[in-house]
DRENDO-1510 file (C-alpha; in Angstrom, 1 decimal, always signed):
<recs>
REC; n; res; u; v; w
REC; 1; MET; +84.2; +55.0; +156.1 .
REC; 2; ILE; +86.2; +54.5; +152.9 .
REC; 3; GLY; +88.6; +57.1; +151.8 .
REC; 4; ARG; +90.2; +57.8; +148.5 .
REC; 5; LEU; +90.9; +55.1; +145.9 .
REC; 6; ASN; +94.5; +54.1; +146.5 .
REC; 7; HIS; +95.1; +51.7; +143.6 .
REC; 8; VAL; +93.7; +49.2; +141.2 .
REC; 9; GLY; +95.3; +45.8; +141.4 .
REC; 10; VAL; +96.0; +44.2; +138.0 .
REC; 11; ALA; +97.1; +40.5; +137.9 .
REC; 12; THR; +99.7; +39.8; +135.2 .
REC; 13; PRO; +101.8; +36.8; +134.0 .
REC; 14; SER; +104.7; +39.3; +133.5 .
REC; 15; ILE; +105.3; +42.5; +135.3 .
REC; 16; ASP; +108.0; +43.4; +132.8 .
REC; 17; ASP; +105.6; +43.0; +129.8 .
REC; 18; SER; +102.9; +45.0; +131.7 .
REC; 19; LEU; +105.3; +47.8; +132.5 .
REC; 20; LYS; +106.1; +48.1; +128.7 .
REC; 21; LEU; +102.3; +48.3; +128.0 .
REC; 22; TYR; +101.7; +51.0; +130.6 .
REC; 23; ARG; +104.7; +52.9; +129.4 .
REC; 24; ASP; +104.7; +52.5; +125.6 .
REC; 25; LEU; +101.0; +52.2; +124.9 .
REC; 26; LEU; +99.4; +54.3; +127.7 .
REC; 27; GLY; +102.3; +56.8; +128.3 .
REC; 28; ALA; +102.9; +56.2; +132.0 .
REC; 29; THR; +106.1; +57.9; +133.0 .
REC; 30; ARG; +106.7; +56.7; +136.5 .
REC; 31; ALA; +106.9; +53.2; +137.9 .
REC; 32; GLY; +108.5; +51.7; +140.9 .
REC; 33; VAL; +110.9; +48.8; +141.0 .
REC; 34; PRO; +109.3; +45.4; +141.2 .
REC; 35; PHE; +109.7; +43.6; +144.5 .
REC; 36; ASP; +108.7; +40.3; +146.0 .
REC; 37; LEU; +106.2; +39.8; +148.8 .
REC; 38; PRO; +106.9; +36.1; +149.7 .
REC; 39; ALA; +104.4; +36.0; +152.5 .
REC; 40; GLN; +101.6; +36.8; +150.0 .
REC; 41; GLY; +103.1; +34.8; +147.2 .
REC; 42; VAL; +103.4; +37.7; +144.8 .
REC; 43; ARG; +105.8; +40.1; +143.1 .
REC; 44; VAL; +104.4; +43.6; +142.8 .
REC; 45; CYS; +105.2; +46.9; +141.1 .
REC; 46; PHE; +103.4; +50.2; +141.3 .
REC; 47; VAL; +102.8; +52.4; +138.3 .
REC; 48; ASP; +102.2; +56.0; +139.5 .
REC; 49; LEU; +99.3; +57.9; +138.0 .
REC; 50; PRO; +98.4; +61.6; +138.6 .
REC; 51; ASN; +95.5; +60.6; +141.0 .
REC; 52; SER; +96.2; +57.0; +142.0 .
REC; 53; GLN; +98.3; +53.9; +141.2 .
REC; 54; ILE; +98.1; +50.6; +139.3 .
REC; 55; GLU; +99.5; +47.7; +141.3 .
REC; 56; LEU; +100.9; +45.1; +138.9 .
REC; 57; ILE; +100.8; +41.7; +140.6 .
REC; 58; GLU; +102.7; +38.6; +139.3 .
REC; 59; PRO; +102.5; +35.2; +141.0 .
REC; 60; LEU; +105.6; +33.8; +142.8 .
REC; 61; GLY; +105.0; +30.2; +141.9 .
REC; 62; GLU; +102.1; +27.7; +141.9 .
REC; 63; ASP; +101.0; +28.4; +145.5 .
REC; 64; SER; +100.3; +32.1; +144.8 .
REC; 65; PRO; +96.7; +33.3; +145.1 .
REC; 66; ILE; +97.3; +35.1; +141.8 .
REC; 67; HIS; +98.1; +31.8; +140.0 .
REC; 68; GLY; +94.4; +30.7; +140.1 .
REC; 69; PHE; +93.3; +34.0; +138.8 .
REC; 70; LEU; +95.7; +33.8; +135.9 .
REC; 71; ALA; +94.6; +30.2; +135.2 .
REC; 72; ARG; +91.1; +31.7; +134.5 .
REC; 73; ASN; +92.4; +34.8; +132.9 .
REC; 74; PRO; +95.7; +33.9; +131.1 .
REC; 75; LYS; +96.5; +37.4; +129.9 .
REC; 76; GLY; +95.8; +38.9; +133.3 .
REC; 77; GLY; +93.2; +41.5; +134.2 .
REC; 78; GLN; +91.7; +43.6; +137.0 .
REC; 79; HIS; +92.1; +41.8; +140.3 .
REC; 80; HIS; +91.0; +44.2; +143.0 .
REC; 81; ILE; +90.4; +47.9; +143.9 .
REC; 82; CYS; +91.9; +49.3; +147.1 .
REC; 83; PHE; +90.4; +52.0; +149.2 .
REC; 84; GLU; +92.2; +53.9; +152.1 .
REC; 85; VAL; +90.7; +53.8; +155.6 .
REC; 86; GLU; +92.0; +55.7; +158.7 .
REC; 87; ASP; +91.5; +52.8; +161.1 .
REC; 88; ILE; +91.5; +49.3; +159.6 .
REC; 89; LEU; +90.1; +47.6; +162.8 .
REC; 90; ALA; +87.2; +50.1; +163.1 .
REC; 91; ALA; +86.5; +49.6; +159.3 .
REC; 92; ARG; +86.6; +45.8; +159.7 .
REC; 93; ASP; +84.2; +45.8; +162.7 .
REC; 94; ALA; +81.8; +48.2; +161.0 .
REC; 95; LEU; +81.7; +46.2; +157.8 .
REC; 96; ARG; +81.2; +43.0; +159.7 .
REC; 97; ALA; +78.3; +44.6; +161.6 .
REC; 98; ARG; +76.8; +45.5; +158.2 .
REC; 99; GLY; +77.1; +41.9; +157.0 .
REC; 100; ALA; +80.3; +42.0; +154.9 .
REC; 101; THR; +82.6; +39.0; +154.9 .
REC; 102; ILE; +86.3; +39.7; +155.6 .
REC; 103; LEU; +88.6; +37.2; +153.8 .
REC; 104; GLY; +91.1; +35.1; +155.6 .
REC; 105; THR; +91.3; +35.2; +159.3 .
REC; 106; GLY; +89.9; +38.7; +159.5 .
REC; 107; GLU; +93.1; +40.0; +161.0 .
REC; 108; PRO; +95.0; +42.6; +159.1 .
REC; 109; ARG; +98.3; +41.7; +157.4 .
REC; 110; ILE; +101.0; +44.0; +156.1 .
REC; 111; GLY; +100.5; +44.9; +152.4 .
REC; 112; ALA; +102.8; +46.1; +149.6 .
REC; 113; HIS; +102.8; +49.7; +150.9 .
REC; 114; GLY; +103.9; +48.4; +154.4 .
REC; 115; THR; +100.6; +49.2; +156.0 .
REC; 116; PRO; +97.8; +47.0; +157.4 .
REC; 117; ILE; +95.4; +45.6; +154.8 .
REC; 118; LEU; +92.2; +43.5; +154.6 .
REC; 119; PHE; +90.2; +42.1; +151.7 .
REC; 120; LEU; +86.4; +42.0; +151.5 .
REC; 121; HIS; +84.7; +39.1; +149.8 .
REC; 122; PRO; +83.4; +40.0; +146.3 .
REC; 123; LYS; +80.0; +38.4; +146.9 .
REC; 124; ASP; +79.2; +41.2; +149.3 .
REC; 125; ILE; +80.6; +44.0; +147.2 .
REC; 126; GLY; +78.9; +43.6; +143.8 .
REC; 127; GLY; +81.4; +41.0; +142.5 .
REC; 128; VAL; +84.4; +43.2; +143.1 .
REC; 129; LEU; +87.3; +42.1; +145.3 .
REC; 130; VAL; +88.0; +45.1; +147.6 .
REC; 131; GLU; +91.1; +45.8; +149.6 .
REC; 132; LEU; +91.1; +48.2; +152.5 .
REC; 133; MET; +94.4; +49.8; +153.4 .
REC; 134; GLU; +95.1; +51.7; +156.6 .
REC; 135; THR; +96.6; +55.1; +156.1 .
REC; 136; PRO; +97.1; +57.5; +159.0 .
REC; 137; LYS; +94.9; +60.6; +158.9 .
REC; 138; GLY; +96.0; +63.0; +156.3 .
REC; 139; GLU; +98.5; +60.6; +154.7 .
REC; 140; THR; +98.1; +59.0; +151.3 .
REC; 141; HIS; +100.3; +56.5; +149.6 .
</recs>
């Protein structure tokens, strides 16, 4: 059902500071331009890796879902992992049938890559918040 790992989401109090860390300490050479996703209450920026991406996620104010994460982890940290799926509705229905809890309403929303996404509750996935992202067959982001 799941496809390749698309990205690892990392919550950060400052995308600018995190970009410096990935560039200066770890040697990342390609990163996108940070952009706001007001509907999700976050600012994001992708750091390109040879085989995947790091999604840096900064809260857009007190109502951001990332704000609570950073309250518990002030320096930031791994927030989620994202796997690609070809059909998000089929994946959702299959996972529900197997007992997984879909967060929110269970209806896909548009994520940072401009494609439908869903999140699975960490209690069902070994304590890891998992994002599923729809990608058309043969296409990767």
